[in-house]
ROMARSE-117822 format. One record per residue: residue number from 0; residue in three letters; x, y, z of N, C-alpha, C, O, CB in turn. Coordinates in Angstrom, 2 decimals, padded with zeros to 5 digits. Glycine has a CB too. Layout:
N
+-----+------+---------+---------+---------+---------+---------+---------+---------+---------+---------+---------+---------+---------+---------+---------+---------+
|  nr | rest |      nX |      nY |      nZ |     caX |     caY |     caZ |      cX |      cY |      cZ |      oX |      oY |      oZ |     cbX |     cbY |     cbZ |
+-----+------+---------+---------+---------+---------+---------+---------+---------+---------+---------+---------+---------+---------+---------+---------+---------+
| NUM |  ala |       X |       Y |       Z |       X |       Y |       Z |       X |       Y |       Z |       X |       Y |       Z |       X |       Y |       Z |
...
+-----+------+---------+---------+---------+---------+---------+---------+---------+---------+---------+---------+---------+---------+---------+---------+---------+
This chain:
62
+-----+------+---------+---------+---------+---------+---------+---------+---------+---------+---------+---------+---------+---------+---------+---------+---------+
|  nr | rest |      nX |      nY |      nZ |     caX |     caY |     caZ |      cX |      cY |      cZ |      oX |      oY |      oZ |     cbX |     cbY |     cbZ |
+-----+------+---------+---------+---------+---------+---------+---------+---------+---------+---------+---------+---------+---------+---------+---------+---------+
|   0 |  met |  017.58 | -004.56 |  034.90 |  016.04 | -003.89 |  034.43 |  015.03 | -005.26 |  033.95 |  015.40 | -006.10 |  033.13 |  016.27 | -002.63 |  032.80 |
|   1 |  asp |  014.26 | -005.27 |  034.35 |  013.71 | -006.21 |  034.29 |  012.06 | -006.40 |  032.40 |  011.05 | -005.83 |  031.99 |  013.25 | -006.10 |  036.14 |
|   2 |  arg |  012.56 | -007.05 |  032.21 |  012.13 | -007.49 |  030.92 |  010.95 | -006.50 |  030.52 |  011.06 | -006.05 |  029.37 |  011.66 | -009.07 |  030.97 |
|   3 |  tyr |  009.49 | -005.93 |  031.48 |  008.65 | -005.05 |  031.28 |  009.46 | -003.81 |  030.97 |  009.50 | -003.51 |  029.77 |  007.75 | -004.98 |  032.36 |
|   4 |  ser |  009.89 | -003.29 |  031.53 |  010.87 | -002.05 |  031.41 |  011.36 | -001.84 |  030.30 |  011.06 | -000.89 |  029.58 |  011.94 | -002.06 |  032.17 |
|   5 |  phe |  012.55 | -003.12 |  029.94 |  013.44 | -002.69 |  028.81 |  012.10 | -003.33 |  027.47 |  012.76 | -003.68 |  026.49 |  015.42 | -003.68 |  028.89 |
|   6 |  leu |  011.40 | -003.43 |  027.34 |  010.71 | -003.85 |  025.89 |  009.38 | -002.58 |  025.64 |  008.62 | -002.64 |  024.67 |  009.91 | -005.80 |  026.03 |
|   7 |  arg |  009.33 | -001.42 |  026.79 |  008.44 | -000.06 |  026.97 |  009.65 |  000.66 |  026.60 |  009.53 |  001.30 |  025.55 |  007.64 |  000.39 |  028.61 |
|   8 |  glu |  010.79 |  000.73 |  027.17 |  012.13 |  001.42 |  026.37 |  012.06 |  001.10 |  024.94 |  011.82 |  002.11 |  024.28 |  013.65 |  000.82 |  026.91 |
|   9 |  leu |  012.18 |  000.19 |  024.34 |  012.68 | -000.71 |  023.25 |  011.50 | -000.08 |  022.33 |  011.65 |  000.28 |  021.16 |  012.71 | -002.57 |  023.56 |
|  10 |  ala |  010.00 |  000.01 |  023.28 |  009.07 |  000.50 |  021.86 |  009.15 |  001.87 |  021.69 |  009.02 |  002.39 |  020.58 |  007.43 |  000.19 |  021.89 |
|  11 |  asp |  009.36 |  002.55 |  022.81 |  009.71 |  003.29 |  023.17 |  010.70 |  004.44 |  021.67 |  010.43 |  005.34 |  020.88 |  010.25 |  002.60 |  024.38 |
|  12 |  ser |  011.54 |  003.83 |  021.95 |  012.62 |  004.31 |  020.90 |  012.54 |  003.48 |  019.45 |  011.84 |  004.01 |  018.60 |  014.18 |  004.08 |  021.58 |
|  13 |  trp |  013.15 |  002.33 |  019.13 |  013.66 |  001.83 |  018.57 |  011.92 |  001.46 |  017.24 |  011.57 |  001.99 |  016.19 |  014.62 |  000.78 |  019.59 |
|  14 |  val |  011.47 |  000.55 |  017.92 |  010.53 |  000.09 |  017.38 |  009.28 |  001.87 |  016.64 |  008.53 |  001.77 |  015.67 |  009.90 | -001.13 |  018.78 |
|  15 |  leu |  009.47 |  003.16 |  017.46 |  008.90 |  003.85 |  017.22 |  009.38 |  004.28 |  015.68 |  008.78 |  004.41 |  014.62 |  008.88 |  004.59 |  018.25 |
|  16 |  leu |  010.85 |  004.44 |  016.13 |  012.10 |  004.78 |  015.18 |  011.25 |  004.08 |  013.88 |  010.77 |  004.63 |  012.89 |  013.91 |  003.96 |  015.68 |
|  17 |  ala |  011.26 |  002.73 |  014.26 |  011.18 |  001.65 |  012.98 |  009.68 |  002.15 |  012.21 |  009.66 |  002.29 |  010.99 |  011.09 | -000.33 |  013.63 |
|  18 |  leu |  008.88 |  002.31 |  012.77 |  007.63 |  002.55 |  012.56 |  007.31 |  003.44 |  011.71 |  006.69 |  003.04 |  010.72 |  007.10 |  002.79 |  013.50 |
|  19 |  val |  007.67 |  005.19 |  011.81 |  007.65 |  006.33 |  011.43 |  008.73 |  005.86 |  009.77 |  008.78 |  006.61 |  008.80 |  008.27 |  007.48 |  012.82 |
|  20 |  ile |  009.24 |  004.90 |  009.84 |  010.46 |  004.94 |  008.73 |  009.56 |  004.13 |  007.35 |  009.44 |  004.42 |  006.16 |  012.19 |  003.83 |  009.40 |
|  21 |  phe |  008.97 |  002.83 |  008.34 |  008.06 |  002.48 |  007.38 |  007.55 |  002.78 |  007.00 |  007.51 |  002.42 |  005.82 |  007.58 |  002.03 |  007.31 |
|  22 |  phe |  006.01 |  004.28 |  007.68 |  004.93 |  005.08 |  007.09 |  005.46 |  006.17 |  006.40 |  004.60 |  006.97 |  006.02 |  003.99 |  005.56 |  008.08 |
|  23 |  leu |  006.35 |  006.39 |  006.18 |  007.19 |  007.30 |  005.67 |  007.71 |  007.07 |  004.16 |  007.75 |  007.80 |  003.17 |  008.25 |  007.34 |  006.58 |
|  24 |  gly |  008.25 |  005.21 |  004.54 |  008.44 |  004.50 |  002.66 |  007.34 |  004.20 |  002.47 |  007.21 |  003.47 |  001.49 |  009.39 |  003.03 |  002.18 |
|  25 |  val |  006.30 |  004.48 |  003.06 |  004.54 |  003.42 |  001.96 |  004.10 |  004.88 |  001.64 |  003.07 |  004.83 |  000.97 |  002.65 |  002.09 |  003.28 |
|  26 |  val |  004.58 |  006.41 |  001.91 |  003.95 |  007.35 |  001.62 |  004.49 |  007.75 |  000.40 |  003.79 |  008.23 | -000.49 |  003.89 |  008.22 |  002.56 |
|  27 |  val |  006.17 |  007.52 |  000.26 |  006.73 |  007.28 | -000.95 |  006.63 |  006.89 | -001.52 |  006.96 |  007.40 | -002.59 |  007.29 |  007.10 | -001.20 |
|  28 |  phe |  006.07 |  005.54 | -001.53 |  005.93 |  004.97 | -002.64 |  004.51 |  004.92 | -003.18 |  004.09 |  004.48 | -004.25 |  006.48 |  003.79 | -002.51 |
|  29 |  ala |  003.86 |  005.52 | -002.14 |  002.21 |  005.75 | -002.85 |  002.47 |  006.86 | -004.33 |  002.04 |  006.72 | -005.47 |  000.86 |  006.80 | -001.36 |
|  30 |  phe |  003.35 |  007.97 | -003.72 |  003.76 |  009.36 | -004.50 |  004.71 |  009.51 | -004.89 |  005.49 |  010.45 | -004.76 |  003.74 |  010.42 | -004.00 |
|  31 |  arg |  004.77 |  008.62 | -005.42 |  006.02 |  008.29 | -006.06 |  006.28 |  008.40 | -007.87 |  005.90 |  007.50 | -008.61 |  006.20 |  006.83 | -005.57 |
|  32 |  pro |  007.09 |  009.85 | -008.46 |  006.63 |  009.27 | -009.25 |  006.57 |  008.22 | -011.05 |  007.57 |  007.66 | -011.51 |  006.27 |  009.97 | -009.00 |
|  33 |  gly |  005.56 |  008.23 | -011.54 |  005.23 |  007.18 | -012.55 |  004.69 |  006.54 | -011.75 |  005.27 |  005.49 | -011.52 |  006.19 |  006.46 | -013.35 |
|  34 |  ser |  003.32 |  006.80 | -010.89 |  002.69 |  005.65 | -010.66 |  001.31 |  005.52 | -010.98 |  000.47 |  004.62 | -010.98 |  002.85 |  005.36 | -009.49 |
|  35 |  arg |  001.41 |  007.72 | -011.47 | -000.29 |  007.75 | -011.49 | -000.97 |  006.23 | -012.09 | -001.89 |  005.53 | -011.66 | -000.86 |  009.18 | -012.70 |
|  36 |  pro | -000.02 |  006.08 | -013.31 | -001.15 |  005.35 | -014.49 | -001.59 |  003.95 | -013.37 | -002.79 |  003.72 | -013.18 | -000.11 |  004.65 | -016.48 |
|  37 |  met | -000.70 |  003.25 | -012.80 | -000.94 |  002.31 | -011.90 | -002.77 |  002.35 | -011.24 | -003.77 |  001.64 | -011.38 |  000.30 |  002.63 | -010.73 |
|  38 |  his | -002.29 |  003.96 | -010.30 | -003.77 |  004.58 | -009.68 | -004.88 |  004.55 | -010.06 | -005.91 |  004.27 | -009.46 | -003.89 |  005.67 | -009.57 |
|  39 |  arg | -004.63 |  004.94 | -011.44 | -005.54 |  005.14 | -011.83 | -006.18 |  003.69 | -012.98 | -007.39 |  003.55 | -013.11 | -005.25 |  006.50 | -012.27 |
|  40 |  asp | -005.21 |  002.77 | -013.68 | -005.82 |  001.64 | -013.76 | -006.54 |  001.00 | -012.42 | -007.66 |  000.63 | -012.75 | -004.87 |  000.83 | -014.28 |
|  41 |  ala | -006.29 |  000.72 | -010.99 | -006.50 |  000.53 | -010.31 | -008.00 |  000.96 | -009.94 | -008.74 | -000.01 | -009.77 | -005.61 |  000.73 | -009.90 |
|  42 |  ala | -008.56 |  002.11 | -009.80 | -009.53 |  003.24 | -009.63 | -010.57 |  003.07 | -010.45 | -011.77 |  003.34 | -010.35 | -008.99 |  004.55 | -009.87 |
|  43 |  glu | -009.90 |  002.57 | -011.32 | -010.86 |  002.32 | -012.78 | -011.89 |  000.69 | -013.23 | -012.85 |  000.33 | -013.91 | -009.53 |  002.43 | -014.14 |
|  44 |  ser | -010.99 |  000.23 | -012.38 | -010.57 | -001.12 | -013.20 | -012.21 | -001.56 | -012.80 | -012.58 | -002.43 | -013.59 | -008.93 | -002.34 | -012.49 |
|  45 |  ile | -013.63 | -001.07 | -011.47 | -014.45 | -001.25 | -011.52 | -015.69 | -000.89 | -012.55 | -016.91 | -000.77 | -012.38 | -014.35 | -001.10 | -010.68 |
|  46 |  phe | -014.82 | -000.77 | -013.72 | -015.89 |  000.38 | -014.93 | -015.96 | -000.44 | -016.13 | -016.97 | -000.84 | -016.72 | -015.08 |  002.18 | -015.54 |
|  47 |  arg | -014.51 | -000.67 | -016.44 | -013.95 | -001.98 | -017.56 | -015.32 | -002.37 | -018.26 | -015.43 | -002.08 | -019.45 | -013.16 | -003.63 | -016.65 |
|  48 |  asn | -016.28 | -002.95 | -017.68 | -017.08 | -003.34 | -018.20 | -018.81 | -002.84 | -018.62 | -019.67 | -003.48 | -019.22 | -016.86 | -004.15 | -017.64 |
|  49 |  glu | -018.84 | -001.61 | -018.10 | -020.03 | -000.72 | -017.85 | -020.21 | -000.89 | -019.19 | -020.30 | -002.11 | -019.06 | -019.94 |  000.84 | -017.19 |
|  50 |  met | -020.33 | -000.74 | -020.28 | -021.35 | -000.76 | -021.07 | -022.39 | -001.91 | -021.56 | -023.58 | -001.91 | -021.90 | -020.83 | -000.34 | -021.94 |
|  51 |  arg | -020.74 | -003.52 | -021.35 | -021.00 | -004.44 | -022.34 | -020.59 | -005.53 | -021.29 | -019.61 | -005.21 | -020.61 | -020.18 | -004.30 | -023.84 |
|  52 |  pro | -021.21 | -006.89 | -020.99 | -020.24 | -007.78 | -020.36 | -019.35 | -008.36 | -020.98 | -019.17 | -008.47 | -022.20 | -020.71 | -008.66 | -019.81 |
|  53 |  ala | -018.25 | -009.12 | -019.28 | -017.36 | -009.11 | -020.86 | -017.37 | -010.52 | -020.91 | -017.97 | -011.15 | -020.05 | -015.56 | -008.36 | -021.01 |
|  54 |  pro | -016.55 | -011.28 | -022.12 | -017.35 | -012.33 | -022.42 | -016.71 | -013.32 | -021.75 | -015.53 | -013.30 | -021.40 | -017.57 | -012.58 | -023.79 |
|  55 |  ala | -017.57 | -014.28 | -021.57 | -017.90 | -015.32 | -020.75 | -016.26 | -016.44 | -021.00 | -015.96 | -016.85 | -022.12 | -019.67 | -016.04 | -021.35 |
|  56 |  gly | -015.61 | -016.67 | -020.06 | -014.89 | -017.62 | -020.09 | -013.07 | -017.07 | -020.78 | -012.11 | -017.81 | -020.99 | -015.85 | -018.71 | -020.97 |
|  57 |  glu | -013.16 | -015.98 | -020.91 | -012.47 | -014.72 | -021.90 | -011.18 | -014.00 | -020.44 | -011.91 | -013.05 | -020.13 | -014.26 | -013.08 | -022.61 |
|  58 |  lys | -010.50 | -013.91 | -019.91 | -009.95 | -012.95 | -019.22 | -009.27 | -011.75 | -020.19 | -008.52 | -012.21 | -021.05 | -008.99 | -013.62 | -018.30 |
|  59 |  glu | -009.42 | -010.30 | -020.17 | -009.31 | -008.90 | -020.24 | -008.10 | -008.98 | -020.19 | -007.61 | -009.23 | -019.09 | -009.93 | -008.02 | -019.33 |
|  60 |  val | -007.11 | -008.77 | -021.50 | -005.70 | -008.02 | -021.27 | -005.33 | -006.67 | -021.69 | -005.40 | -006.43 | -022.90 | -004.73 | -008.73 | -021.85 |
|  61 |  glu | -005.05 | -006.00 | -021.10 | -004.70 | -004.28 | -020.86 | -003.89 | -003.37 | -021.05 | -004.13 | -002.23 | -020.65 | -004.62 | -003.95 | -020.01 |
+-----+------+---------+---------+---------+---------+---------+---------+---------+---------+---------+---------+---------+---------+---------+---------+---------+
């Protein structure tokens, strides 16, 4: 069996399976219970200093 046929067969079977498992793992990680506060914090982070600018040289800790 030449190298191209071997790699194509490998990509059509095991690599495809590995990528599907990786994709499902990412989806489960994103929608796992308890991750809502983390996602909400990331989504609202750009609005934290909307009313007043952040103090110069000071990091905001929440």
